[in-house]
C-alpha positions in Angstrom: 127.6 43.5 108.4 127.0 40.0 106.9 130.7 38.8 105.8 129.7 35.4 105.0 127.6 36.2 101.9 129.5 39.1 99.9 126.9 39.2 97.0 124.5 40.9 99.8 126.0 44.3 98.8 125.8 43.7 95.2 121.8 42.8 95.7 121.3 46.0 97.6 123.2 47.6 94.6 120.9 46.1 92.3 117.7 47.2 94.2 119.1 50.8 94.2 119.6 50.7 90.3 115.9 49.2 90.1 114.7 51.9 91.7 116.6 54.8 90.2 115.6 53.5 86.9 112.0 53.9 87.8 112.8 57.6 88.1 113.9 58.0 84.5 111.7 60.0 82.2 109.5 57.8 79.8 108.0 58.8 76.6 104.7 60.9 77.6 105.0 59.1 81.4 106.2 61.1 84.5 107.8 58.9 86.8 106.1 58.1 90.2 108.6 59.9 92.3 106.4 59.2 95.6 106.6 55.3 95.4 110.3 55.6 94.5 110.7 57.7 97.7 109.1 54.9 99.4 111.0 52.2 97.9 114.2 53.8 99.1 112.9 54.3 102.4 112.4 50.6 102.8 115.6 50.1 101.2 117.6 52.2 103.7 115.8 50.5 106.8 116.6 47.1 105.7 120.5 48.6 105.2 120.2 49.7 108.8 119.1 46.3 110.0 121.9 44.6 108.4 124.3 47.2 109.7 125.3 48.6 106.6 125.1 52.5 107.4 127.1 53.9 104.5 124.8 52.1 102.1 121.9 53.3 104.2 123.2 57.1 103.9 123.1 56.9 100.2 119.1 55.6 100.2 118.6 58.6 102.4 120.0 60.9 99.9 118.3 59.5 97.2 114.7 59.9 99.4 115.7 63.4 99.8 116.4 64.2 96.4 113.0 62.6 95.5 111.1 64.6 98.1 112.9 68.0 96.7 111.5 67.0 93.3 108.1 66.8 94.5 108.3 70.2 96.9 108.1 68.3 100.1 110.7 70.1 102.0 110.3 68.5 105.2 110.7 65.2 104.0 113.7 66.2 102.1 115.4 68.0 105.4 114.1 64.8 107.3 115.9 62.5 105.0 119.0 64.7 105.0 119.3 64.2 108.7 118.8 60.5 108.6 121.6 60.4 106.0 123.9 62.4 108.3 123.3 60.3 111.3 123.6 57.1 109.1 127.3 58.6 108.0 127.9 59.4 111.6 127.2 55.9 112.6 129.4 54.1 109.4 132.5 56.3 110.8 131.7 55.5 114.4 131.7 51.8 113.4 135.3 52.4 111.4 136.8 53.9 114.8 135.1 51.1 117.0 136.6 48.3 115.1 140.1 50.5 114.5 140.0 50.6 110.7 141.5 53.2 108.8 139.4 56.4 108.5 140.1 59.2 106.2 137.2 61.0 107.9 135.3 60.6 104.6 131.9 59.6 106.2 132.2 62.4 108.7 132.6 65.0 105.9 129.8 63.5 104.2 127.8 64.0 107.6 128.8 67.3 107.8 127.5 68.1 104.5 124.3 66.3 104.8 123.7 68.2 108.2 124.6 71.6 106.4 122.3 70.8 103.3 119.4 70.1 106.0 120.0 73.5 107.7 120.3 75.3 104.2 
């Protein structure tokens, strides 16, 4: 986690929004969902490298929605499991540093695993 540069989280948020905007339907044009899925995957890996698991999980959830929309159910399940693992990692990080935890990340992980099973 980069404490020295607080703008980093905002950069990731802007990148996430830019990718999401590419998915909006334009007049007589279909969005390239596969490209957006790849970009969300790359962003998730960048966030993993920077130890931001809660944001990484959000990217994987976006990947799962993209994969579902194109009918790639194995890709959707893989992304949901990755999101659940990232949420678990975020919860373990909170426990390790002794921060307050309302177990939101744990509940999100359970929800992601349940969606992958169902």
